[in-house]
Structure formats: structure tokens, C-alpha cells
C-alpha positions, 0 to 999 in steps of 0.5 A: 749520597750527596749526588743521589740526594740532589738528583731528585725533583721533589720539594726537598731538593728545591729546599736544598737548592735554596740552602745551597744558594744561601751557603755559597752566597753568604760570603758575598753578603757578609763582606759586600764589595764594590766591583773591581776596576774593569773596563766594563765598570769604568766605561760601562755599556749603555744599559749597564750604565743605567743599571749602575745609576739605578742601584747606586754605589751601595755594594749591599744593594748591588748584591741583593739585585745580583742574587735576585737575578741569579735566582731567576737564572737558576729557574731559567736553567731548569726551565730550559731543560724542562721545556726542551727535555734534551737531558731526558730527565727532569732535574735541578742539577744544572742549577746546582752546578751553575751555583758551584761554577760561579762560587769558584770566583767569589770576586765575581759575586758582585754587581756586574754586566755579565749576569744580565747578558747571560740571561739574554743569551739564554733567552736567545738560545731558547728562541733558536731552539724554538725554530726546530721543525718550524715551517717557512721562514723562522723569525725566531732568529730575529728575536734571538739576535735582538736578545743577544744585542740587548745583552751586548748593551750590558756586556760588549763581548756578548756580541761575539755570540752572534756566531750562535745565530749562524750555528743555529741556522746551520744546525736547525734550518736549511741555510735560508738566506732570509733567516741569516739576513733577519738574524743580522738585522736583529743584532743591529736593531737595538744598536740602531735604536740606541744610537737614535736615542743618543742623537735625540737626547743630544749625546755624543754618539762618538762616545758610544762608539768609543765605549764599545771599542774599548769594551771589546778591545781593551785589555782586561785587568789581571786576576790573581788566582790562588793556588787552591783556585788553580787546583780547582780549575784544573779539576773542574776542567777535567770534569768538563772534558770528561763530561763532553766526551761522555756526551759525544759518545752517546750523541747518536743515541739521542733524539734529533732535537736533543742532539741539536740542543747539545750541539748549540750548547757545545758551540757556546762553550767553545766560543766562551773558551776561545774568548777567554784565551784569545780576546784581551778584554775577556777575563774570569767574568766569562764564567757567568756565560761558560757556566751555562753549557758546562752545567748541562754537560755535567748534569748529563754526565752525573745523571747517566754515569753508570759508575755511581760510586765514582760519580759520587766521589767526583761530585762530592770532592768538587762540592767540598773544594768550592765550599772551601774557597767560599769558607776562606773568603768568609774567614 
């Protein structure tokens, strides 16, 4: 019943989206907290440092800004599917699933650099997909490179998603060398500008390079998983795996642009998982990025799964487990 209700697109579903956001962010506002001692907090990247300076040390102010940006992210997630129409159905489900993914880790619902970086990653993926069947040299990859690089100035590990530019060129273009070159220049441009500003303002560029190095290579602070969180993560992982297999089996029946969009999303999911497993500086904050492709995979699965009763049970259990984690945070 819950899944059937949320699959719609009317005003009532939008109202439920607002209510769901309020419910799963209530704990963050009832018990506002400062960000943890992560390397991206103690040695922030330039743009995140400016953001922290502008917001100040009041945790409630940080929560308000984070929630506002989170709501924009939800809008962008729905808009991305609406504009490209790769799920083949207009739905708010990606936004619902993104809310649930983030709510798995209440400690992540604070001011952080990964959320603004995620917004820029979404903008980059939109620009990459806009290059589909574009004649001549597509400068979309230059724009996408700039977006990823700006996001990196918030969260350094977003730099690894420069791989998406190459993947996008392989998926959508004919391997034009100029497009590869301009995408790399797009990645470099914001850093060149930042280094220039440091020089003009008399700041030590060496400190900037040290901050980048530490953010990319320093081991992240440990995260203590509760028993409930481990159970939920295993359950969520199984759903994502099933949803991925469900998509792969139906990939050939989809339109070309839809296939390529899902392929790009799968690339981003693989990169996210690889970063969490193999890059020491990456911790649970990667959920802000990994949740982007995952929410589309789950939305696709729960929309087109023919066993409606089974899908309803799986979704409701997922919803209730996340709600339980948030309830324990409040009380």
C-alpha cells in the first residue's frame, strides 16, 4: 500500500515527500550536532572552508543550510529523470529512496562537503548526457569537467569521478581525442584559477597542495556501525544488487539513450563502492554520492517489478528499518 501510494505523481505524493523529509530529518534538528573530526573538516578544501566560514559554528545554522541544499538535490534527482526520461515513467521515487539512503546514517545529516559536491556531480552527469547525438565536438565534457572540479574544491575525493568523463565519451561519443583533451582541461581549470587566486592574495600554494594531498590520502576517521545499521546495510545491499540485476536483464529492451544513462549511473555506483573499499580517505560520507545511482536503480526496480505484493513488502520493511534508526536517534 505504501509503495503504491508513493509511486504516483500528484500533489498528494509531493506532500508526502515533504512530510517524509521532515520525519527523517527531525532528529537532526532536535539534536543538532557539529560535524565529526574528519580530515575534510580539520583541513577543508577551499570552497568548503569558505562555506564553513560563512555559516559559522552554530550547528543549527548548518542543519538549515544542509536541509535546504538537500531539498534542492531531491528536486534535481526528479528533474534529471524527467528531462532524460530514462526510467520511462515520471515518478518521485528516486527522491524518496535518496531520503532513505541518507537517513541510514544520522551522523551524516550535518553540514558536510559531500552534499554540495554531489550536486555538482549531478550537474556534470546531466551535461554528459546532453552530449548524446550532438554533432561535431561536444563541449559538454568541458562543462562537466568544470562541475566535477568545482565539486572537488568542496570534497577532494570527487576528483576520482573524473573517470566518468572518459566513461561518458566512450558511451556517447566516438572517442574524439579533442573531447578527451577539453574534458581534462575542464577538470584542471578551477584548480588553476584557485592557485592563481592564492598567489594574488599572497596565500601559500604549498598549503593548498598539502590540503589536497591529505584529503585524498589521509585515513578517514573510523565509523562505529550499530548492529541495526549493519543489518540494514546488508538488507539495502541485497536490494541494490537485485535491482541492478533486474536492470541488466532488461537493458536491451530500453531505448538507446536510456541504456546509456543507466550505464553512466552504474559507472558512478561502481566508482563509489570502489572508493569506499580501497581509498583510505573515504568513509560513510560517500553515501551522499553512492545514493544517487542507487536511488534510480531501486526506483526502476520497484516500478517495474511484476510481483507487486513482494515489492510492497520489501519496500515497507526498508522504510520501517530506516525509520527505526531515526527513532532511536531521537529518543
